[in-house]
C-alpha positions as CSV (number, residue, x, y, z in Angstrom):
1,M,0.0,0.0,0.0
2,I,0.9,3.7,-0.2
3,L,1.1,5.7,2.9
4,F,-0.9,9.0,2.6
5,P,1.6,11.9,2.2
6,E,2.0,14.5,4.8
7,I,-0.1,17.3,3.1
8,S,-2.0,19.8,5.1
9,P,-5.5,20.8,3.8
10,E,-4.4,24.4,4.5
11,I,-1.9,26.1,2.2
12,F,-1.4,28.8,4.8
13,S,-3.3,30.5,7.6
14,V,-3.1,34.0,9.1
15,D,-4.4,35.1,12.5
16,I,-5.8,38.6,12.5
17,G,-7.3,40.0,15.7
18,G,-8.1,36.5,17.1
19,F,-9.7,35.4,13.8
20,E,-7.9,32.8,11.8
21,F,-8.1,33.1,8.0
22,A,-6.9,30.1,6.0
23,L,-6.5,29.3,2.3
24,R,-7.3,25.7,1.7
25,W,-6.5,23.6,-1.3
26,Y,-10.2,23.0,-1.9
27,A,-10.9,26.7,-2.1
28,L,-7.8,27.2,-4.3
29,S,-9.1,24.4,-6.7
30,Y,-12.4,26.3,-7.1
31,I,-10.5,29.6,-7.8
32,I,-8.1,28.1,-10.3
33,G,-10.8,26.0,-11.9
34,I,-13.1,28.9,-12.4
35,F,-10.3,31.1,-13.8
36,L,-9.1,28.4,-16.3
37,G,-12.7,27.7,-17.3
38,W,-13.2,31.4,-17.9
39,R,-10.1,31.6,-20.0
40,L,-11.2,28.5,-22.1
41,A,-14.6,30.1,-22.6
42,V,-13.0,33.3,-23.8
43,L,-10.7,31.4,-26.2
44,A,-13.7,29.4,-27.6
45,T,-15.9,32.5,-28.0
46,R,-13.2,34.4,-29.9
47,R,-13.2,31.6,-32.5
48,A,-16.4,32.4,-34.3
49,D,-15.5,29.8,-36.9
50,L,-16.1,27.1,-34.3
51,W,-19.8,28.0,-33.8
52,P,-23.0,27.5,-35.9
53,R,-23.1,30.0,-38.8
54,N,-19.7,31.2,-37.7
55,Q,-21.3,33.3,-35.0
56,S,-20.3,32.9,-31.3
57,P,-23.3,32.6,-28.9
58,I,-21.8,35.3,-26.6
59,E,-19.2,38.0,-26.8
60,P,-15.9,37.2,-25.0
61,V,-16.5,40.1,-22.6
62,Q,-19.8,38.3,-21.5
63,A,-17.9,35.2,-20.4
64,E,-16.8,36.9,-17.2
65,D,-20.4,37.7,-16.3
66,L,-21.5,34.2,-17.1
67,M,-18.8,32.7,-14.8
68,T,-20.1,34.9,-12.0
69,W,-23.6,33.5,-12.4
70,I,-22.1,30.0,-12.5
71,V,-20.2,30.5,-9.2
72,F,-23.5,31.2,-7.4
73,G,-25.1,28.2,-9.0
74,V,-22.3,25.8,-8.0
75,I,-22.2,27.0,-4.4
76,L,-26.0,27.2,-3.8
77,G,-26.9,24.1,-5.8
78,G,-24.0,22.1,-4.5
79,R,-24.9,22.8,-0.9
80,L,-28.6,22.3,-1.2
81,G,-28.1,19.2,-3.3
82,Y,-26.0,17.6,-0.5
83,V,-28.6,18.6,2.1
84,I,-31.5,17.1,0.1
85,F,-29.8,14.0,-1.5
86,Y,-27.5,12.8,1.3
87,E,-28.4,14.0,4.8
88,P,-31.9,15.6,4.9
89,S,-32.7,14.4,8.4
90,K,-29.6,15.9,9.9
91,Y,-30.3,19.4,8.4
92,I,-34.0,19.2,9.2
93,G,-33.1,18.9,12.9
94,D,-30.5,21.7,12.6
95,P,-31.4,24.0,9.6
96,V,-28.9,26.7,10.6
97,S,-26.1,24.3,9.8
98,I,-27.1,24.4,6.2
99,L,-25.4,27.8,6.0
100,K,-22.1,26.4,7.4
101,V,-20.6,25.6,4.1
102,W,-17.1,25.8,5.5
103,Q,-17.8,22.6,7.4
104,G,-18.0,20.6,4.1
105,G,-20.8,18.9,2.3
106,M,-21.2,19.6,-1.4
107,S,-22.9,17.6,-4.1
108,F,-21.8,17.6,-7.7
109,H,-25.3,16.7,-8.9
110,G,-26.8,19.5,-6.8
111,G,-24.2,21.9,-8.2
112,F,-25.0,20.7,-11.6
113,L,-28.7,21.6,-11.1
114,G,-27.7,25.0,-9.7
115,V,-25.6,25.7,-12.8
116,V,-28.5,24.6,-15.1
117,F,-30.8,27.1,-13.3
118,T,-28.5,30.1,-13.2
119,A,-27.3,29.4,-16.8
120,Y,-30.9,29.3,-18.0
121,L,-31.5,32.7,-16.4
122,F,-28.4,34.2,-17.9
123,F,-29.1,32.8,-21.4
124,K,-32.7,34.0,-21.3
125,R,-31.6,37.5,-20.2
126,N,-28.9,37.8,-22.8
127,L,-30.7,36.0,-25.7
128,V,-28.1,33.3,-25.9
129,P,-29.1,30.1,-27.8
130,Y,-29.6,27.5,-25.1
131,A,-27.9,24.6,-26.8
132,S,-24.8,26.5,-27.8
133,G,-24.6,28.1,-24.4
134,A,-24.8,24.7,-22.7
135,D,-22.0,23.4,-24.9
136,L,-19.8,26.3,-23.8
137,L,-20.3,25.5,-20.2
138,A,-19.9,21.7,-20.7
139,L,-16.6,22.4,-22.5
140,C,-15.2,24.3,-19.5
141,T,-16.5,22.1,-16.6
142,P,-14.0,19.2,-16.6
143,I,-11.1,21.6,-15.6
144,G,-12.9,22.3,-12.3
145,L,-13.7,18.6,-11.8
146,L,-10.1,17.6,-12.3
147,L,-8.8,20.2,-9.7
148,G,-11.7,19.6,-7.3
149,R,-11.1,15.8,-7.1
150,I,-7.3,16.4,-6.6
151,A,-8.3,18.7,-3.7
152,N,-10.5,15.9,-2.3
153,F,-7.5,13.6,-2.3
154,I,-5.3,16.3,-0.5
155,N,-8.1,16.7,2.0
156,A,-8.1,12.9,2.6
157,E,-11.9,12.8,2.0
158,L,-14.3,10.9,-0.3
159,W,-11.9,8.0,-0.3
160,G,-12.7,4.6,-1.7
161,R,-13.5,1.1,-0.4
162,A,-10.9,-1.1,1.2
163,T,-8.6,-2.8,-1.2
164,E,-5.6,-5.1,-1.3
165,M,-4.3,-3.6,-4.6
166,P,-0.7,-2.3,-4.4
167,W,-1.8,1.3,-5.2
168,G,-4.3,1.3,-2.3
169,V,-3.7,4.4,0.0
170,A,-3.7,4.3,3.8
171,F,-5.7,7.5,4.4
172,P,-5.4,9.1,7.9
173,G,-8.3,9.3,10.4
174,E,-10.3,6.8,12.4
175,A,-13.1,6.6,9.8
176,A,-10.7,5.8,7.0
177,Q,-8.9,3.1,9.1
178,A,-12.2,1.4,10.1
179,C,-12.0,-1.6,7.7
180,G,-14.0,-4.2,9.5
181,Q,-12.1,-7.3,10.7
182,L,-8.9,-6.3,8.9
183,S,-5.8,-5.8,11.2
184,G,-3.1,-3.3,10.7
185,L,-3.3,-0.3,8.3
186,C,-6.3,-0.2,6.0
187,A,-5.6,0.6,2.4
188,R,-8.4,2.1,0.3
189,H,-8.9,2.9,-3.4
190,P,-7.8,6.5,-4.2
191,S,-11.2,7.0,-5.8
192,Q,-10.7,10.8,-5.9
193,L,-7.9,10.3,-8.3
194,Y,-9.9,7.8,-10.4
195,E,-12.5,10.5,-10.8
196,A,-9.9,13.2,-11.5
197,A,-8.5,11.1,-14.3
198,L,-11.9,10.1,-15.8
199,E,-14.2,13.1,-15.2
200,G,-11.5,15.7,-15.5
201,L,-8.5,14.7,-17.6
202,L,-10.0,12.2,-20.0
203,L,-13.4,13.8,-20.5
204,G,-11.9,17.3,-20.8
205,T,-9.4,16.1,-23.4
206,I,-12.2,14.5,-25.5
207,L,-14.4,17.6,-25.3
208,I,-11.6,19.9,-26.3
209,F,-10.6,17.7,-29.2
210,V,-14.2,17.3,-30.5
211,A,-14.8,21.1,-30.1
212,F,-11.6,22.5,-31.6
213,R,-10.6,19.7,-34.0
214,K,-13.9,18.1,-35.1
215,N,-16.2,21.1,-35.3
216,G,-18.3,19.7,-32.5
217,L,-19.6,23.1,-31.5
218,K,-21.3,23.4,-34.9
219,R,-23.7,20.7,-33.9
220,P,-25.5,22.3,-30.9
221,G,-26.0,19.9,-28.1
222,L,-23.2,17.5,-29.0
223,I,-20.6,18.8,-26.5
224,S,-23.3,18.9,-23.8
225,G,-24.4,15.4,-24.6
226,L,-20.8,14.1,-24.5
227,F,-20.3,15.7,-21.2
228,F,-23.5,14.4,-19.6
229,A,-22.9,10.9,-20.9
230,G,-19.2,10.9,-20.1
231,Y,-19.5,12.2,-16.6
232,G,-22.4,9.9,-15.9
233,I,-20.6,6.8,-17.1
234,A,-17.4,7.8,-15.2
235,R,-19.2,8.5,-12.0
236,Y,-21.3,5.3,-12.3
237,L,-18.1,3.2,-12.7
238,V,-16.2,4.9,-9.9
239,E,-19.0,4.3,-7.5
240,F,-18.0,0.6,-7.4
241,F,-14.7,1.7,-5.8
242,R,-15.9,4.7,-3.8
243,Q,-16.9,4.4,-0.2
244,P,-20.6,5.3,0.1
245,D,-21.9,7.8,2.7
246,A,-22.3,6.2,6.1
247,Q,-26.0,6.9,6.3
248,F,-26.7,4.4,3.5
249,Q,-24.7,1.6,5.1
250,S,-26.1,-0.9,7.6
251,V,-25.7,-4.6,8.6
252,T,-28.1,-5.7,5.9
253,N,-26.7,-3.2,3.4
254,P,-22.9,-3.2,3.8
255,V,-22.3,-2.0,0.2
256,G,-24.3,1.2,0.9
257,Y,-27.0,1.0,-1.7
258,A,-29.4,4.0,-1.7
259,F,-31.9,1.8,-3.6
260,Q,-31.7,-2.0,-3.1
261,F,-33.3,-4.7,-5.1
262,G,-32.5,-8.0,-3.4
263,D,-28.8,-8.7,-3.7
264,Y,-28.3,-5.8,-6.1
265,G,-28.9,-2.1,-6.0
266,L,-27.7,1.4,-6.9
267,T,-25.7,3.8,-4.8
268,M,-26.9,7.4,-4.6
269,G,-24.2,8.5,-7.0
270,Q,-25.2,5.9,-9.5
271,S,-28.9,6.7,-9.1
272,L,-28.2,10.4,-9.9
273,S,-25.9,9.6,-12.8
274,L,-28.3,7.4,-14.7
275,P,-30.5,10.3,-15.8
276,M,-27.4,12.1,-17.0
277,I,-26.3,9.2,-19.1
278,I,-29.8,8.9,-20.7
279,L,-30.0,12.7,-21.3
280,G,-26.4,12.7,-22.8
281,I,-27.1,9.9,-25.2
282,A,-30.4,11.6,-26.3
283,L,-28.5,14.9,-26.9
284,I,-25.7,13.2,-28.9
285,I,-28.2,11.3,-31.1
286,T,-30.2,14.5,-31.8
287,A,-27.1,16.6,-32.5
288,L,-25.7,14.0,-34.9
289,R,-28.9,13.7,-36.8
290,R,-28.8,17.5,-37.6
291,A,-26.6,18.9,-40.3
292,A,-23.7,20.9,-39.0
293,L,-24.6,24.6,-39.0
């Protein structure tokens, strides 16, 4: 196994008047991810020849405004999604804790819905074609996923199930080391890095290649479809290696299925990913049936 490296979740902290302000890797991943996503959006919108009828859906200067809307969508949607999908009973009993975002608890699928809602408002307000606007967002998203999952690894959170594979990582903490009857150090799948590789690096490379080399943006909905299907498939597969949330596990349900059918079932992550896969395939088929604009 691989021993978890000595990496602090905080890059640095400063004490000012008794209040401690810290810059964490997770926050930095959001900042850099949004910045790089914005730069990619600007690059794509400056290439009018990539878009239908050689006309970019938004002006490059509007990309910054769009990213601001997206930030609110990610934070609000991600937090509310975690509350609703994963621990509703906890937050019903203590609703004030919903506001304590700094304590952790964000859902990708909730953040995705938040982005959909805020993007819809932005596109409607600025008369942006919905399909092309969605393609632009889909093109930029894997960068944030890549950096976010790496930050999850640094934070030693969202680790995977116990494994005997040589690349298993012995994550710190009592919860990570609770591997049933196993003695000694407990190695787990570094599922955060699996997701970083699949959802971030691989999916991002495919989308950029299709958009910039194969005129994918000229078929509205194609890039969005590839993103939805690609992310959904990647997340569905990684769920086999990722440790499920404790509230879904029990003596009769050790795997942590959110929905169980006899000896089989679906984790919450798989259940939320299936609609994305279906939507993505439908968008891809629809886009390919149209002539490139």
